[in-house]
VODREN-908481 format. One line per 5 residues: number of its first residue (from 0); their letters; for each residue x negated, y negated, z negated of C-alpha. Coordinates in nm, 4 decimals. Layout:
! residues N
NUM	A	X:Y:Z  ...
This chain:
! residues 481
0	MTTST	-2.2919:2.8511:-0.9504  -2.0321:2.6797:-0.7324  -2.0094:2.7006:-0.3582  -1.9277:2.4264:-0.1123  -1.7258:2.5092:0.1972
5	PTFFE	-1.5809:2.2860:0.4697  -1.2260:2.1763:0.4056  -0.9364:2.2596:0.6338  -0.9625:1.9169:0.7937  -1.3395:1.9280:0.8378
10	QAEQT	-1.2964:2.2582:1.0166  -1.0252:2.1021:1.2315  -1.2698:1.8429:1.3604  -1.4847:2.1279:1.4911  -1.2112:2.3487:1.6336
15	IDPAL	-0.9565:2.1124:1.7908  -1.0284:2.0568:2.1599  -1.1654:1.7008:2.2056  -0.9764:1.6811:2.5344  -0.6499:1.7248:2.3433
20	TATSL	-0.7189:1.4336:2.1096  -0.8514:1.2158:2.3914  -0.5377:1.2740:2.5982  -0.3121:1.2033:2.3004  -0.4762:0.8623:2.2511
25	RETKR	-0.5353:0.7626:2.6127  -0.2289:0.5408:2.6482  -0.1933:0.4458:2.2822  -0.1320:0.0785:2.2072  -0.3737:-0.0690:1.9550
30	AVYWL	-0.0873:-0.2439:1.7811  0.1155:-0.2134:1.4611  0.4252:-0.0062:1.5350  0.6347:-0.1910:1.2770  0.5437:-0.5372:1.4063
35	DDPNR	0.5722:-0.4452:1.7749  0.9378:-0.5434:1.7784  1.1267:-0.7876:2.0024  1.3419:-0.8781:1.7008  1.0434:-1.0190:1.5154
40	PAPRP	1.1430:-1.3565:1.3667  1.0441:-1.6771:1.5399  0.7428:-1.8584:1.3932  0.8003:-2.0935:1.1042  0.6557:-2.4469:1.1212
45	KLTEH	0.3123:-2.5489:0.9992  0.2869:-2.7774:0.6952  0.1980:-3.1212:0.8333  0.3002:-3.3483:0.5464  0.2561:-3.4133:0.1774
50	TTADL	0.5408:-3.2652:-0.0242  0.6279:-3.1611:-0.3785  0.7673:-2.8446:-0.5361  0.8632:-2.7010:-0.8699  0.6922:-2.3796:-0.7566
55	LVVGG	0.4412:-2.3239:-0.4792  0.3874:-1.9671:-0.3596  0.0669:-1.9009:-0.1666  0.0879:-1.5943:0.0583  0.3690:-1.4644:0.2782
60	GYTGL	0.3457:-1.0932:0.2104  0.5453:-0.8867:-0.0358  0.3860:-1.0506:-0.3412  0.4751:-1.4000:-0.2298  0.8203:-1.3189:-0.0932
65	WSALQ	0.9299:-1.1273:-0.4025  0.7980:-1.4134:-0.6184  0.9858:-1.6794:-0.4235  1.3079:-1.4772:-0.4227  1.2991:-1.4013:-0.7940
70	AKERH	1.2079:-1.7609:-0.8762  1.5198:-1.8865:-0.6977  1.7298:-1.6209:-0.8686  1.6057:-1.7373:-1.2086  1.6321:-2.1095:-1.1314
75	PEATV	1.8527:-2.1771:-0.8259  1.8004:-2.5518:-0.8576  1.4189:-2.5260:-0.8379  1.2383:-2.6362:-0.5228  1.0218:-2.3494:-0.3983
80	VLLEA	0.7701:-2.3777:-0.1153  0.5860:-2.0804:0.0377  0.2665:-2.1279:0.2418  0.1312:-1.8489:0.4642  -0.2135:-1.8736:0.6218
85	GWVGD	-0.1147:-1.6662:0.9246  0.2229:-1.5113:1.0011  0.4589:-1.3796:0.7346  0.4037:-1.0052:0.6868  0.1238:-0.9802:0.9418
90	EASGR	-0.1308:-0.8316:0.7044  -0.0957:-0.5439:0.4543  0.2776:-0.5960:0.4003  0.3504:-0.5254:0.7666  0.0771:-0.2667:0.8253
95	NGGFC	0.1350:-0.0018:0.5581  0.3071:0.3351:0.5895  0.6292:0.2269:0.4213  0.5940:0.4412:0.1082  0.7612:0.2557:-0.1784
100	EASLV	0.6686:0.4311:-0.5009  0.7780:0.3979:-0.8610  0.4265:0.4218:-1.0038  0.2694:0.0929:-1.1091  -0.0692:0.2488:-1.1881
105	HGESN	-0.1457:0.4649:-0.8836  -0.0251:0.7870:-1.0359  0.0164:0.9466:-1.3758  -0.3427:1.0605:-1.4201  -0.4922:0.7257:-1.3185
110	GENHL	-0.2631:0.5453:-1.5602  -0.3595:0.7871:-1.8386  -0.7280:0.7280:-1.7700  -0.7027:0.3499:-1.7907  -0.4074:0.2727:-2.0201
115	PEENA	-0.3260:0.5864:-2.2211  -0.1528:0.3944:-2.4999  0.1119:0.2426:-2.2706  0.1154:0.4784:-1.9739  0.4468:0.6332:-2.0775
120	RLTEL	0.6118:0.2906:-2.0953  0.4588:0.1889:-1.7624  0.6130:0.5005:-1.6099  0.9549:0.3904:-1.7391  0.8991:0.0344:-1.6159
125	GKENL	0.7998:0.1699:-1.2761  1.1239:0.3649:-1.2455  1.3223:0.0614:-1.3550  1.1342:-0.1517:-1.1035  1.2122:0.0810:-0.8148
130	AELID	1.5809:0.0860:-0.9090  1.5867:-0.2950:-0.9282  1.4138:-0.3209:-0.5913  1.6705:-0.0953:-0.4255  1.9526:-0.2903:-0.5908
135	TLHRY	1.8061:-0.6123:-0.4471  1.8033:-0.4641:-0.0972  2.1728:-0.3842:-0.1284  2.2572:-0.7186:-0.2867  2.1054:-0.9167:0.0006
140	NIDCD	2.2058:-0.6679:0.2723  1.8417:-0.6154:0.3685  1.8356:-0.3414:0.6319  1.4853:-0.1949:0.6123  1.5720:0.1612:0.7198
145	LIQDG	1.5741:0.2765:0.3571  1.5316:0.6542:0.3148  1.5843:0.8072:-0.0306  1.4857:1.1715:0.0256  1.1765:1.1601:-0.1971
150	SLSVA	0.8286:1.2841:-0.1148  0.6644:1.6204:-0.0551  0.3103:1.6887:-0.1780  0.1473:1.9895:-0.0141  -0.1414:2.2180:-0.0991
155	IEPHQ	-0.3816:2.2531:0.1922  -0.6560:2.4323:-0.0039  -0.5842:2.7337:-0.2316  -0.6992:2.5649:-0.5541  -0.4415:2.2879:-0.5083
160	DQWLR	-0.1484:2.5228:-0.5614  -0.2020:2.5219:-0.9378  -0.1905:2.1420:-0.9429  0.1535:2.1521:-0.7826  0.2780:2.4099:-1.0306
165	EEANG	0.1615:2.1933:-1.3199  0.3370:1.8770:-1.2029  0.6749:2.0436:-1.1443  0.9352:1.9800:-1.4143  1.2451:2.1437:-1.2673
170	EDVFY	1.4414:1.8192:-1.2999  1.3229:1.5803:-1.0306  0.9936:1.7481:-0.9309  1.0315:2.0963:-0.7848  0.7607:2.3498:-0.7032
175	LDREE	0.8054:2.5153:-0.3638  0.6268:2.8313:-0.2558  0.5002:2.8716:0.0991  0.8324:2.9881:0.2390  1.0305:2.7157:0.0617
180	TSKMI	0.7854:2.4497:0.1782  0.8172:2.5771:0.5339  1.1928:2.5335:0.5157  1.1349:2.1622:0.4584  0.8448:2.1042:0.6999
185	RSDAF	0.6959:2.3847:0.9063  0.3181:2.4049:0.9136  0.0886:2.7019:0.8574  -0.1475:2.4546:0.6885  0.0906:2.4114:0.3944
190	LSGSW	0.0291:2.6762:0.1295  0.2884:2.5383:-0.1127  0.4571:2.2138:-0.2007  0.6018:1.9928:-0.4695  0.9133:1.7949:-0.3847
195	STADT	0.9579:1.4833:-0.5941  1.3101:1.3548:-0.5459  1.3224:1.0303:-0.7434  0.9919:0.8409:-0.7432  0.9462:0.7474:-0.3759
200	VLVHP	1.1590:0.5891:-0.1072  1.0622:0.5054:0.2498  1.1121:0.1684:0.4157  1.0353:-0.0013:0.7454  0.7642:-0.2377:0.6170
205	AKLVW	0.8203:-0.5202:0.8646  1.1993:-0.5114:0.8324  1.1552:-0.5383:0.4563  0.9339:-0.8462:0.5025  1.1762:-1.0060:0.7468
210	GLLTA	1.4742:-0.9283:0.5265  1.3044:-1.0866:0.2265  1.2122:-1.3886:0.4378  1.5760:-1.4363:0.5396  1.6968:-1.3935:0.1818
215	CEELG	1.4431:-1.6467:0.0542  1.5368:-1.9062:0.3137  1.9081:-1.8574:0.2502  1.8403:-1.9411:-0.1141  1.6573:-2.2567:-0.0100
220	VKVYE	1.2905:-2.1561:-0.0068  1.0897:-2.3647:0.2408  0.8483:-2.1427:0.4360  0.5486:-2.2666:0.6343  0.3203:-2.0501:0.8479
225	QSRVD	-0.0289:-2.1220:0.9850  -0.0824:-2.3188:0.6634  -0.3823:-2.1788:0.4796  -0.4485:-2.3270:0.1382  -0.8122:-2.4325:0.1285
230	SLSEQ	-0.8305:-2.5576:-0.2295  -0.6481:-2.6111:-0.5556  -0.7028:-2.9085:-0.7864  -0.5330:-3.0585:-1.0883  -0.3633:-3.3939:-1.0601
235	GDLVA	-0.2418:-3.4737:-1.4066  0.0174:-3.2163:-1.5045  0.0495:-3.0935:-1.1458  -0.1545:-2.8741:-0.9118  -0.2414:-2.9944:-0.5629
240	AATAD	-0.2766:-2.7332:-0.2888  -0.4477:-2.8688:0.0197  -0.4144:-2.7321:0.3727  -0.5793:-2.8597:0.6889  -0.2784:-3.0763:0.7737
245	GQVLA	-0.0876:-3.1287:0.4527  -0.0582:-3.0902:0.0773  0.1849:-2.9523:-0.1786  0.1920:-3.1035:-0.5251  0.3506:-2.8429:-0.7542
250	KKVIL	0.4381:-2.7963:-1.1189  0.3561:-2.4238:-1.0984  0.1728:-2.2055:-0.8467  0.1774:-1.8327:-0.7699  -0.1120:-1.6823:-0.5750
255	GTNVF	-0.0346:-1.3737:-0.3663  -0.3398:-1.3752:-0.1393  -0.4341:-1.0177:-0.2360  -0.7167:-0.8924:-0.0099  -0.8191:-1.2422:0.0959
260	PSLLK	-1.0611:-1.4524:-0.1132  -0.8983:-1.5683:-0.4333  -0.8486:-1.9378:-0.4907  -0.9589:-1.8579:-0.8465  -1.3354:-1.8286:-0.8052
265	RNALM	-1.3740:-1.6159:-1.1189  -1.1915:-1.3361:-0.9380  -1.4253:-1.3322:-0.6379  -1.5706:-0.9897:-0.7238  -1.2479:-0.8318:-0.8476
270	TVPVY	-1.1384:-0.6884:-0.5116  -1.2995:-0.5516:-0.1987  -1.1338:-0.4904:0.1402  -1.1026:-0.1218:0.2259  -0.9666:-0.0435:0.5710
275	DYALV	-0.6956:0.2152:0.6268  -0.5658:0.3445:0.9620  -0.2532:0.5092:1.0985  -0.1059:0.6625:1.4142  0.2559:0.6844:1.5262
280	TEPLT	0.3725:0.9451:1.7762  0.5946:0.9005:2.0734  0.9480:1.0397:2.0163  0.9608:1.4150:1.9660  1.1701:1.6252:2.1995
285	AVQRE	1.4537:1.8343:2.0590  1.2350:2.1439:2.0967  0.9440:1.9829:1.9120  1.1716:1.8696:1.6324  1.3067:2.2232:1.6023
290	EIGWE	0.9496:2.3545:1.5766  0.8639:2.1504:1.2680  1.1991:2.1090:1.0957  1.1681:1.8022:0.8720  1.5468:1.7719:0.8478
295	KLTGL	1.5214:1.6080:0.5065  1.3350:1.2846:0.5744  1.0788:1.3088:0.2962  0.7438:1.1366:0.2835  0.4482:1.3750:0.3042
300	ADLNS	0.1007:1.3756:0.1498  -0.1713:1.6295:0.0833  -0.3751:1.6611:-0.2357  -0.7276:1.6016:-0.1121  -0.9305:1.3170:-0.2589
305	RFHYS	-0.9474:1.1900:0.0980  -0.5781:1.2394:0.1529  -0.3404:1.1945:0.4434  0.0038:1.0406:0.4239  0.2723:1.1067:0.6792
310	RPIID	0.6368:1.0263:0.7245  0.9266:1.0479:0.9686  1.0524:0.7445:1.1549  1.3937:0.7218:1.3141  1.3410:0.4529:1.5760
315	EQGDF	1.5877:0.2020:1.7221  1.7069:0.4559:1.9794  1.7675:0.7192:1.7117  1.4621:0.9237:1.8147  1.2337:1.1006:1.5687
320	RILYG	0.8691:0.9939:1.5445  0.5910:1.0752:1.2964  0.3515:0.8343:1.1299  0.0213:0.9944:1.0297  -0.2506:0.8036:0.8442
325	GYDAL	-0.5092:0.7941:0.5704  -0.8213:1.0094:0.5127  -1.0794:0.7493:0.6116  -1.0983:0.4503:0.3796  -1.3712:0.2362:0.5298
330	YFFGG	-1.5714:-0.0356:0.3590  -1.8058:-0.2562:0.5583  -2.1157:-0.4256:0.4270  -2.0528:-0.7788:0.3100  -1.6995:-0.7217:0.1839
335	KVDRK	-1.5305:-0.9725:0.4128  -1.1913:-0.9350:0.5768  -1.2582:-0.9193:0.9483  -1.0073:-0.8232:1.2183  -1.2795:-0.6529:1.4193
340	HYNSE	-1.2421:-0.3725:1.1627  -0.8664:-0.3406:1.2225  -0.9321:-0.0644:1.4749  -1.1585:0.2394:1.4346  -1.1745:0.4662:1.7366
345	DTYTR	-1.3635:0.7349:1.5452  -1.0909:0.7368:1.2817  -0.8137:0.7588:1.5386  -0.9839:1.0586:1.6983  -1.0306:1.2205:1.3569
350	LAAHF	-0.6676:1.1623:1.2587  -0.5457:1.3054:1.5891  -0.7518:1.6207:1.5345  -0.6150:1.6575:1.1817  -0.2602:1.6018:1.3089
355	FATFP	-0.2802:1.8780:1.5700  -0.4460:2.1156:1.3246  -0.1554:2.0543:1.0879  0.1137:2.0721:1.3560  -0.0202:2.2912:1.6389
360	ALEGL	0.3355:2.3318:1.7707  0.3185:1.9627:1.8694  0.0216:2.0053:2.1018  0.0698:1.7745:2.3972  0.2476:1.5056:2.1962
365	KFSHA	0.0996:1.1597:2.2445  0.0591:0.8666:2.0092  0.2325:0.5413:2.0971  0.0600:0.3157:1.8404  -0.2634:0.3042:1.6409
370	WGGAI	-0.3723:0.0334:1.3995  -0.5532:-0.0479:1.0791  -0.5546:-0.3068:0.8059  -0.7323:-0.4194:0.4930  -0.6287:-0.3015:0.1454
375	DSCSR	-0.7045:-0.5112:-0.1641  -0.8839:-0.2469:-0.3712  -0.9881:-0.3045:-0.7293  -1.1920:-0.0787:-0.9546  -0.8955:0.0542:-1.1541
380	FFSFF	-0.6769:0.1055:-0.8419  -0.3750:-0.0927:-0.9604  -0.2875:-0.4595:-0.9898  -0.4397:-0.7095:-1.2284  -0.3189:-1.0551:-1.3288
385	DLAYD	-0.4583:-1.3953:-1.4161  -0.3322:-1.7224:-1.5578  -0.5334:-2.0383:-1.4883  -0.5159:-2.4193:-1.4831  -0.3714:-2.4346:-1.8362
390	GKVAS	-0.0926:-2.1939:-1.7531  0.0112:-2.3596:-1.4279  -0.1316:-2.1007:-1.1828  -0.0596:-1.7265:-1.1929  -0.2064:-1.4629:-0.9628
395	AAGFT	-0.1851:-1.0916:-0.8928  -0.4041:-0.8731:-0.6720  -0.5706:-0.5322:-0.6518  -0.2666:-0.3205:-0.5580  -0.4943:-0.0729:-0.3761
400	GLGVG	-0.2363:0.0519:-0.1309  0.0542:0.0730:-0.3759  0.1948:-0.2739:-0.3252  0.5234:-0.2001:-0.1487  0.6951:-0.1376:-0.4803
405	ATHFA	0.4481:-0.2791:-0.7329  0.4593:-0.6315:-0.5873  0.8224:-0.6592:-0.6968  0.7060:-0.5890:-1.0528  0.4091:-0.8242:-1.0179
410	AKVML	0.6408:-1.1082:-0.9237  0.8337:-1.0581:-1.2482  0.5088:-1.0588:-1.4457  0.3808:-1.3802:-1.2876  0.7080:-1.5640:-1.3372
415	DLLSG	0.7071:-1.4565:-1.7017  0.3487:-1.5773:-1.7379  0.4330:-1.9155:-1.5869  0.7356:-1.9545:-1.8130  0.5064:-1.9799:-2.1140
420	ETTEL	0.7295:-1.7410:-2.3042  0.6176:-1.4198:-2.4690  0.7887:-1.1224:-2.3069  0.7304:-0.7500:-2.2997  0.5589:-0.7875:-1.9644
425	TELKM	0.3220:-1.0653:-2.0694  0.2097:-0.8546:-2.3668  0.1246:-0.5422:-2.1676  -0.2407:-0.4390:-2.1762  -0.2002:-0.3842:-1.8028
430	VKKKP	-0.1397:-0.7587:-1.7742  -0.3908:-0.8786:-2.0310  -0.6789:-0.6514:-1.9346  -0.8748:-0.6898:-1.6125  -1.0585:-0.4201:-1.4186
435	LPFPP	-1.4347:-0.4156:-1.3961  -1.5634:-0.6384:-1.1150  -1.7466:-0.4882:-0.8221  -2.1190:-0.5600:-0.8071  -2.2513:-0.7977:-0.5406
440	EPAAW	-2.4071:-0.6651:-0.2220  -2.5924:-0.4466:-0.1487  -2.4834:-0.2603:-0.4630  -2.1133:-0.2713:-0.3673  -2.1746:-0.1122:-0.0275
445	LGVKM	-2.4026:0.1524:-0.1770  -2.1515:0.2302:-0.4525  -1.8607:0.2712:-0.2126  -2.0681:0.4985:0.0112  -2.1670:0.7111:-0.2881
450	MTGAM	-1.8039:0.7281:-0.4023  -1.6871:0.8367:-0.0560  -1.9541:1.1054:-0.0386  -1.8753:1.2285:-0.3876  -1.5040:1.2547:-0.3106
455	AASDR	-1.5802:1.4527:0.0042  -1.8023:1.6859:-0.1976  -1.5243:1.7279:-0.4526  -1.2817:1.8325:-0.1789  -1.5314:2.0955:-0.0611
460	NEGKR	-1.5806:2.2220:-0.4150  -1.2248:2.3076:-0.5207  -1.1616:1.9571:-0.6508  -1.4379:1.9764:-0.9112  -1.5785:1.6334:-0.9865
465	GLFLR	-1.9554:1.6029:-0.9727  -2.1831:1.3943:-1.1923  -2.1300:1.0704:-0.9995  -1.7487:1.0896:-1.0177  -1.7597:1.1864:-1.3848
470	TMDAI	-1.9835:0.8889:-1.4536  -1.7452:0.6558:-1.2692  -1.4588:0.8024:-1.4732  -1.6457:0.7315:-1.7940  -1.7082:0.3641:-1.7152
475	GMGFD	-1.3568:0.3014:-1.5866  -1.4198:0.2932:-1.2117  -1.3160:0.6460:-1.1219  -1.0099:0.7574:-0.9333  -0.8412:1.0931:-0.9009
480	S	-0.5758:1.0841:-0.6290
């Protein structure tokens, strides 16, 4: 018979003084730290005319920007137009934690569950993709505060220590006991750690967006903001994309709308918006920095199913801040993207309590920013692809929080698909096979709630997966973080 006990973080919610968390959040701006920058680029014009293009890119986040950039690299003479419904980088691409990972399939175990026959090759392609991405940053002099110190996974509960021991390989993943972990980042909550040196880099998400935007425009890409595409239609051998005030008639189209409703109606149930939230601290004092260490600027994550991610930030003044996010992944009935969900006061309070339980030496520190955003989650937890309109329209979506690096790969896939040529990427099962769609409401809401509850129960039960999670695993909709 198994027992169920509150996790470290559930206990923290009961033991941390509510006055401490309230004070830490009292003057916090409900704004995205990355985007709250006076150097943010000026708005681009709205599309107000009828124009033509060899390639139209819909969406001004990472997916669209990488696609436009790579398209011009492949065919410098091609006319490329990018349409963004809002502001470039204002959604998931500017709101994430800045973890840029090599994995294309949301981790080794998830890839093995869904694509065991090509998981090893996808791991290699992921490493190649990350190296290519970094090379592109250097080639275009994109300053996105790149940090290449890897990531540290930590055991918070005793049973997680064995998981860390098993993933260590002594080459680029190193097991650290409690004392060794403390030398990297000091916290009594960390029982042990695993330092992965080669599969994760950290970036400033908004600076990456803005750098890609500049690189695209320097290559001749025409970018329009406040230009939502309302419909696609075929006009002979071309595809017409209509906005409220204009139209683009294009030979080929790439769709990078991700969490927003797909312009391919058959993909309407392939993604749901799940909301994630983060806090950023004010600058630490020299004494506070000494208390926690963190000299090597690694990313940080725990091993719970409902996990936290955290990372250092060196701000424009050279001061050290901490981003702390995750744990809650909220889904709201109806499955629509709605900015009223971009803040969750309950989540901010919960994250603050977890932060101070993890770093009690930082008691009294305040948070400067708090925000949320919508993640395009699909049932297999990594991207899927589509080719429509007789090979003239390619799309990618479903990155499920892993898009900072994987969108660079997705752009390559979509351009290969549009070329009409057979390549290694177009033949991948990852590309040919789609995830299971989510059911319509109210089943989707009920399923997500059951999944969240089951993951919480798993965390309380030494990571053991109950009947519901095992069933989801069996039908291809399970996830083990």
